[in-house]
C-alpha atoms as one frame of an Amber mdcrd trajectory, in Angstrom:
protein
  -0.018   0.028  -0.016   1.432   3.349  -1.018   1.056   5.894   1.819   1.801
   9.535   0.961   2.572  12.397   3.299   1.440  15.949   2.773   3.234  18.058
   5.325   2.673  21.793   6.034   4.027  24.209   8.540   1.297  23.422  11.200
   0.262  19.942  10.188  -0.565  17.569   7.424  -1.978  14.275   6.475  -1.116
  10.774   5.463  -3.177   9.425   2.581  -3.606   5.982   0.987  -5.393   5.401
  -2.304  -6.779   1.883  -2.532  -9.208   0.592  -5.211  -9.905   4.150  -6.350
 -10.736   5.366  -2.867  -8.759   7.688  -0.621  -8.283   7.241   3.071  -6.546
   9.792   5.245  -5.147  10.495   8.758  -4.618  14.109   9.723  -2.355  15.608
  12.206  -1.369  19.008  13.740   2.162  19.875  14.677   2.338  21.520  18.024
   6.090  21.655  18.149   9.014  20.153  16.290   8.851  17.183  18.732   5.037
  16.751  19.090   2.136  15.997  16.810  -1.533  15.416  17.489  -3.254  12.795
  15.372  -6.734  14.312  15.188  -8.761  12.435  12.502  -8.828   9.260  10.447
 -11.170   8.825   7.535 -11.588   5.585   5.704 -14.341   5.192   3.067 -16.915
   2.470   3.712 -15.727   0.648   0.543 -12.298   0.175   2.355 -13.433  -0.817
   5.827 -12.006  -4.049   7.059  -9.073  -4.005   4.692  -6.466  -2.758   7.172
  -6.088   0.673   5.503  -6.703   2.652   8.695  -4.252   0.418  10.612  -1.703
   0.886   7.838  -2.018   4.637   8.207  -1.623   4.412  11.964   1.489   2.237
  11.638   2.913   4.724   9.092   2.384   7.584  11.525   4.162   5.620  14.201
   7.162   4.864  11.958   7.245   8.483  10.835   7.407   9.592  14.497  10.149
   7.159  15.248  12.163   8.251  12.273  11.564  11.984  12.908  12.194  11.746
  16.711   8.807  13.157  17.832   5.949  11.943  20.090   2.189  11.569  19.089
  -0.841  12.692  21.209  -3.695  10.574  19.964  -6.893  12.622  19.928  -8.468
  10.623  17.066 -10.625   7.854  18.584  -9.450   5.369  15.944  -5.753   5.992
  16.402  -6.150   6.076  20.221  -7.868   2.619  19.988  -5.024   1.344  17.826
  -2.354   2.644  20.274  -4.019   0.752  23.070  -3.885  -2.464  21.095  -0.226
  -1.960  20.210   1.751  -1.422  23.497   4.965  -1.509  21.340   4.020   1.989
  20.105   4.317   3.480  23.569   7.789   4.735  22.803   6.155   7.487  20.569
   2.494   7.698  21.829   1.821  10.021  24.739
């Protein structure tokens, strides 16, 4: 799955296009070392295909690579973080 990053000064989003549908996970940057994941949107046609989980994993890997922490305000991301204790190194 190809996940792309659109990054701006105050935030951005990760997107995945699958079967002609786009899913996204948006974030706000509060400082160079802290982002807030605030929303995940997966079209109904892609539900159950692991797209949201792939976006969440990508966000965690980006945080590890960039040396920042994530505050999970998005209910989906927060639930994923609770299921993955191995993410606690980057999830506040």
